[in-house]
Backbone bond lengths (Angstrom), bond angles and torsions (degrees), N, CA, C in turn:
res aa  C-N    CA-C-N  psi(-1)  N-CA   C-N-CA  omega(-1)  CA-C   N-CA-C  phi
1 X - - - 1.459 - - 1.530 108.56 -
2 X 1.322 115.67 133.00 1.465 119.82 -178.85 1.529 110.31 -68.13
3 X 1.313 114.83 160.07 1.467 120.14 178.69 1.520 111.50 -60.55
4 X 1.334 116.93 -39.00 1.461 120.03 178.93 1.517 110.56 -63.32
5 X 1.314 116.48 -44.91 1.469 120.15 178.63 1.519 111.27 -62.96
6 X 1.322 117.21 -35.91 1.466 120.57 176.91 1.525 110.88 -64.95
7 X 1.335 116.40 -41.70 1.464 119.84 177.67 1.534 111.16 -63.85
8 X 1.312 115.70 -43.47 1.469 119.48 178.75 1.528 110.08 -61.75
9 X 1.313 117.85 -41.80 1.459 121.54 178.57 1.529 110.59 -59.19
10 X 1.344 117.49 -43.10 1.472 121.65 177.56 1.519 111.19 -62.53
11 X 1.326 115.82 -42.78 1.475 120.68 -178.73 1.527 109.95 -63.37
12 X 1.314 116.57 -48.18 1.463 120.42 -178.84 1.526 110.54 -62.69
13 X 1.335 117.29 -42.21 1.465 120.68 178.17 1.527 110.64 -62.44
14 X 1.317 116.58 -44.67 1.467 121.97 178.70 1.529 109.72 -57.47
15 X 1.337 115.73 -49.94 1.469 121.04 -179.16 1.525 111.45 -63.65
16 X 1.316 117.04 -47.86 1.452 120.27 -176.18 1.524 113.08 -66.78
17 X 1.316 116.93 -35.39 1.466 120.45 177.31 1.523 112.33 -63.12
18 X 1.307 116.52 -22.41 1.468 121.81 -179.85 1.529 112.76 -103.39
19 X 1.330 116.56 1.71 1.460 122.30 -178.68 1.534 111.24 55.67
20 X 1.319 116.32 45.41 1.461 121.67 -178.88 1.520 114.18 -96.85
21 X 1.331 117.97 -8.52 1.466 119.47 -178.56 1.522 111.00 -56.31
22 X 1.344 116.26 -32.41 1.458 120.96 179.13 1.529 112.91 -58.85
23 X 1.326 117.37 -23.48 1.464 122.17 -179.11 1.533 112.75 -96.74
24 X 1.332 116.07 -9.85 1.466 120.35 -170.09 1.528 112.68 -96.96
25 X 1.310 115.57 62.12 1.463 119.03 172.97 1.530 108.53 -78.55
26 X 1.335 118.26 160.97 1.465 120.47 -174.92 1.530 114.19 -54.86
27 X 1.325 117.37 -40.76 1.472 119.85 -178.43 1.526 110.89 -62.64
28 X 1.323 116.50 -48.00 1.450 119.57 -175.39 1.533 112.91 -71.94
29 X 1.323 117.13 -33.04 1.468 118.68 175.70 1.530 110.05 -69.22
30 X 1.343 116.91 -41.18 1.460 119.88 176.63 1.525 110.96 -63.19
31 X 1.304 116.57 -40.96 1.465 121.37 177.34 1.536 110.25 -61.87
32 X 1.329 116.80 -43.04 1.459 120.48 178.54 1.523 111.87 -62.14
33 X 1.330 116.08 -39.06 1.458 120.46 177.59 1.529 111.08 -59.77
34 X 1.316 115.81 -45.91 1.469 120.66 -179.78 1.533 110.62 -66.98
35 X 1.307 116.89 -41.93 1.472 120.16 179.19 1.520 111.42 -61.83
36 X 1.329 117.41 -42.30 1.464 119.85 178.76 1.528 110.89 -66.69
37 X 1.331 117.25 -38.45 1.476 119.97 176.37 1.521 109.90 -62.89
38 X 1.314 116.60 -37.23 1.470 120.59 177.93 1.530 111.08 -64.88
39 X 1.324 116.67 -33.38 1.452 119.59 177.44 1.521 111.22 -66.84
40 X 1.326 117.88 -30.66 1.458 120.65 173.18 1.528 109.17 -65.69
41 X 1.323 116.40 -45.92 1.466 120.96 179.91 1.527 112.48 -59.59
42 X 1.319 115.62 -35.59 1.463 120.13 -176.04 1.526 112.12 -58.69
43 X 1.330 117.87 -31.49 1.463 120.48 178.18 1.527 111.51 -59.63
44 X 1.330 116.76 -32.81 1.456 121.42 -171.49 1.514 114.54 -100.04
45 X 1.321 115.85 -7.71 1.468 120.52 -178.50 1.529 110.57 -58.99
46 X 1.311 115.93 132.33 1.460 125.17 176.01 1.518 114.31 66.79
47 X 1.316 118.02 16.62 1.463 120.97 -179.20 1.520 110.20 -103.61
48 X 1.341 115.68 141.43 1.468 119.57 173.82 1.532 108.53 -88.83
49 X 1.314 116.75 178.59 1.468 121.28 -173.71 1.534 112.78 -57.96
50 X 1.328 117.47 -43.98 1.465 119.04 -178.06 1.528 110.59 -70.12
51 X 1.317 118.38 -35.98 1.470 120.56 176.44 1.524 111.23 -66.03
52 X 1.320 116.29 -35.87 1.461 120.02 178.94 1.526 110.22 -66.88
53 X 1.326 117.30 -43.38 1.466 120.32 178.78 1.535 110.64 -59.85
54 X 1.311 116.84 -42.28 1.466 120.76 178.58 1.519 110.80 -68.31
55 X 1.316 116.95 -40.82 1.459 121.61 179.53 1.530 111.73 -60.07
56 X 1.312 115.71 -41.89 1.463 120.15 179.82 1.541 110.25 -62.60
57 X 1.322 116.52 -34.23 1.467 119.53 177.32 1.523 111.65 -72.73
58 X 1.316 117.03 -43.81 1.464 120.83 -172.45 1.524 114.68 -87.46
59 X 1.319 117.55 -22.43 1.475 121.40 -176.66 1.525 112.72 -119.41
60 X 1.323 115.86 22.92 1.480 120.67 -176.07 1.534 111.96 -55.45
61 X 1.325 117.36 -44.71 1.474 120.63 -178.25 1.526 110.79 -65.03
62 X 1.337 116.45 -41.85 1.467 120.00 -179.07 1.523 111.09 -67.44
63 X 1.325 116.85 -39.84 1.462 121.07 176.73 1.525 109.02 -64.33
64 X 1.323 116.61 -41.41 1.456 121.50 176.90 1.519 111.94 -59.59
65 X 1.327 116.86 -39.28 1.473 120.34 177.36 1.529 111.14 -60.50
66 X 1.319 116.23 -43.19 1.463 119.76 -178.66 1.535 111.15 -70.59
67 X 1.325 116.29 -38.60 1.475 118.76 175.58 1.530 110.29 -62.90
68 X 1.323 117.23 -38.24 1.459 120.63 177.19 1.529 111.19 -63.85
69 X 1.332 116.91 -36.99 1.472 119.93 175.98 1.530 111.28 -63.37
70 X 1.328 116.52 -40.09 1.470 120.87 176.79 1.525 109.38 -62.17
71 X 1.313 116.52 -46.35 1.459 121.03 179.47 1.528 111.19 -61.27
72 X 1.324 116.67 -41.16 1.464 121.98 178.77 1.533 110.08 -54.18
73 X 1.328 116.61 -53.74 1.465 119.67 -176.13 1.523 111.91 -71.27
74 X 1.318 118.28 -32.56 1.454 121.59 175.82 1.522 110.99 -63.10
75 X 1.325 116.47 -47.12 1.461 120.19 179.98 1.526 111.99 -70.06
76 X 1.323 116.33 -34.96 1.473 120.32 177.50 1.525 109.84 -63.46
77 X 1.326 116.89 -45.27 1.471 119.80 178.91 1.520 110.88 -62.82
78 X 1.312 116.77 -43.36 1.470 118.65 -178.66 1.517 110.05 -62.51
79 X 1.330 117.70 -39.56 1.464 120.58 179.25 1.526 110.93 -68.10
80 X 1.323 116.69 -45.87 1.465 120.48 -178.69 1.531 112.03 -62.77
81 X 1.320 116.91 -32.18 1.467 121.57 -177.66 1.521 112.61 -91.94
82 X 1.335 116.50 -3.49 1.453 119.80 -178.92 1.519 113.16 70.10
83 X 1.328 115.64 33.02 1.464 121.14 179.82 1.521 108.79 -100.87
84 X 1.312 116.76 125.21 1.461 121.70 173.48 1.528 105.73 -77.69
85 X 1.319 116.21 98.96 1.467 120.93 -171.03 1.524 112.46 -64.96
86 X 1.328 117.04 -32.97 1.470 119.35 177.07 1.529 110.10 -65.26
87 X 1.313 116.35 -45.42 1.471 121.10 178.01 1.528 110.72 -64.11
88 X 1.344 117.24 -42.81 1.456 121.32 179.23 1.539 110.31 -61.75
89 X 1.332 116.12 -40.26 1.463 120.81 178.10 1.522 111.18 -63.32
90 X 1.321 115.97 -46.09 1.463 120.31 -179.38 1.527 110.75 -62.40
91 X 1.326 117.55 -41.74 1.465 121.29 178.35 1.525 110.94 -65.46
92 X 1.322 116.75 -40.28 1.465 120.87 179.66 1.535 110.97 -65.48
93 X 1.332 116.17 -38.96 1.465 119.12 177.82 1.513 111.25 -63.37
94 X 1.329 118.20 -37.39 1.468 121.16 176.74 1.527 109.84 -63.20
95 X 1.327 116.93 -42.05 1.468 120.19 177.26 1.529 110.64 -63.35
96 X 1.333 116.08 -41.90 1.464 120.08 179.52 1.516 111.66 -63.96
97 X 1.336 117.30 -36.95 1.457 120.10 177.77 1.515 111.56 -62.06
98 X 1.343 116.66 -35.50 1.471 120.71 176.91 1.518 111.26 -73.40
99 X 1.315 116.67 -40.67 1.472 121.29 -179.32 1.524 111.43 -67.82
100 X 1.328 115.31 -35.59 1.457 121.25 -174.58 1.526 110.83 -122.60
101 X 1.335 117.69 68.60 1.471 118.93 177.56 1.523 110.28 -62.76
102 X 1.319 114.63 143.09 1.472 119.99 -175.85 1.527 111.06 -53.65
103 X 1.335 116.55 -45.14 1.469 119.00 -175.22 1.523 113.31 -63.25
104 X 1.330 118.62 -22.37 1.472 121.51 178.86 1.517 112.85 -100.12
105 X 1.318 117.48 -28.01 1.471 119.05 -169.29 1.528 115.22 -110.57
106 X 1.311 118.01 -11.84 1.469 120.08 -175.85 1.521 111.28 -57.56
107 X 1.330 115.10 124.06 1.458 120.86 177.37 1.526 114.29 77.86
108 X 1.332 117.34 6.84 1.467 121.25 -178.45 1.523 109.59 -117.69
109 X 1.322 115.34 150.74 1.459 120.47 179.74 1.527 112.74 -108.00
110 X 1.320 116.09 9.31 1.463 120.21 -178.24 1.499 112.98 -67.46
111 X 1.331 114.79 148.96 1.466 120.36 172.53 1.537 107.85 -67.84
112 X 1.326 115.91 153.29 1.466 120.70 -175.93 1.524 112.90 -55.76
113 X 1.324 117.46 -29.75 1.478 120.08 -179.91 1.509 112.15 -72.97
114 X 1.336 117.54 -11.12 1.472 121.56 -178.60 1.517 113.08 -110.90
115 X 1.322 117.19 9.11 1.465 119.61 -179.91 1.518 110.91 -84.03
């Protein structure tokens, strides 16, 4: 069993043991994903580069907790929707490679429509 499938199995077991599936409709799970991602952003709000470097050193565990929450809801959504997230990621990376060919995008931050 892949590591991703093992994580999904843990998430589903955690949720089911608490009878929370009844609350996990697509809208609310998507909302939770965005809220958790916002909590990651909150660490960096109003910080300059040197403050961010220090924050990453001093708050690494807390940032990791929030990233884990994002991963939790991402994997939960993929499982609930029947999406093989590893396969979806691999397919998306192939699309990104076409959108952002090295010869046009290397060292640039432009969106693919502006290359």
